matplotlib code that plots the C-alpha trace (Angstrom):
import matplotlib.pyplot as plt

x = [0.0, 1.2, 2.4, 0.4, -3.0, -1.8, -1.2, -4.6, -6.3, -4.7, -5.7, -9.3, -9.2, -7.4, -10.0, -12.6, -11.4, -10.8, -14.3, -15.8, -13.9, -15.1, -18.5, -18.3, -16.9, -20.2, -22.5, -24.5, -24.7, -28.5, -29.2, -32.0, -29.7, -26.9, -29.2, -30.6, -26.9, -26.1, -29.1, -28.2, -24.6, -25.6, -28.0, -25.1, -22.7, -25.2, -26.0, -22.2, -21.3, -24.3, -23.5, -20.0, -21.0, -23.9, -22.4, -23.6, -26.7, -26.3, -27.5, -27.4, -25.0, -22.8, -22.9, -25.8, -24.6, -21.3, -23.4, -24.6, -21.2, -20.0, -23.6, -23.8, -20.5, -21.0, -24.4, -24.1, -22.0, -24.8, -27.5, -25.8, -25.5, -29.2, -30.5, -28.7]
y = [-0.1, 3.6, 5.3, 8.3, 6.3, 4.5, 8.2, 9.5, 6.5, 7.0, 10.7, 10.3, 7.7, 9.9, 12.9, 10.3, 9.2, 12.8, 14.0, 10.8, 11.7, 15.5, 14.4, 11.8, 14.2, 16.6, 13.9, 13.2, 9.8, 8.4, 5.4, 4.5, 5.2, 3.3, 0.2, 0.8, 1.0, -2.3, -4.1, -3.2, -4.1, -7.3, -8.0, -7.2, -9.4, -12.3, -11.7, -11.9, -14.9, -16.8, -15.7, -17.0, -20.2, -20.9, -19.6, -17.6, -18.9, -19.1, -16.1, -13.6, -10.5, -9.8, -6.2, -5.1, -7.3, -5.2, -1.8, -2.0, -2.5, 1.3, 2.7, 0.5, 1.4, 5.2, 5.3, 7.2, 10.1, 10.2, 10.2, 13.2, 15.3, 14.8, 15.9, 19.0]
z = [0.2, -0.6, 2.2, 1.5, 1.7, 5.0, 6.6, 5.3, 6.9, 10.3, 10.1, 9.3, 12.1, 14.6, 13.8, 14.3, 17.7, 18.7, 17.7, 19.7, 22.9, 22.5, 22.4, 25.1, 27.4, 26.8, 27.0, 30.1, 31.1, 31.6, 32.9, 30.2, 27.4, 29.0, 29.2, 25.7, 24.2, 26.3, 25.0, 21.4, 21.9, 23.2, 20.4, 17.8, 19.5, 19.7, 15.8, 14.9, 17.0, 15.4, 12.0, 12.8, 14.3, 11.9, 8.3, 6.1, 4.0, 0.2, -1.7, 1.2, 0.9, 4.0, 3.3, 5.1, 8.3, 8.4, 7.9, 11.5, 13.3, 13.1, 13.8, 16.8, 18.4, 17.7, 18.8, 22.4, 20.2, 17.7, 20.1, 22.0, 19.2, 18.0, 21.6, 22.0]

ax = plt.figure().add_subplot(projection="3d")
ax.plot(x, y, z, "-o")
ax.set_aspect("equal")
plt.show()
């Protein structure tokens, strides 16, 4: 891989992590929101583990499965910006 591509990906990742940290610092933690996040995260883990163990059915695309991993991981930050 070209060095410039690696640097670009690392810079974008660092900016994303910095913004996540900034939003988390300003986000009030509510018990209900935390429980909902934990429930959604547990459902995602169960789905991923079941898919790993049972395998992918034929004719089904994996693209939509991976589309949910990042939104679930970033949900608290998105929730905090939509409320304020």
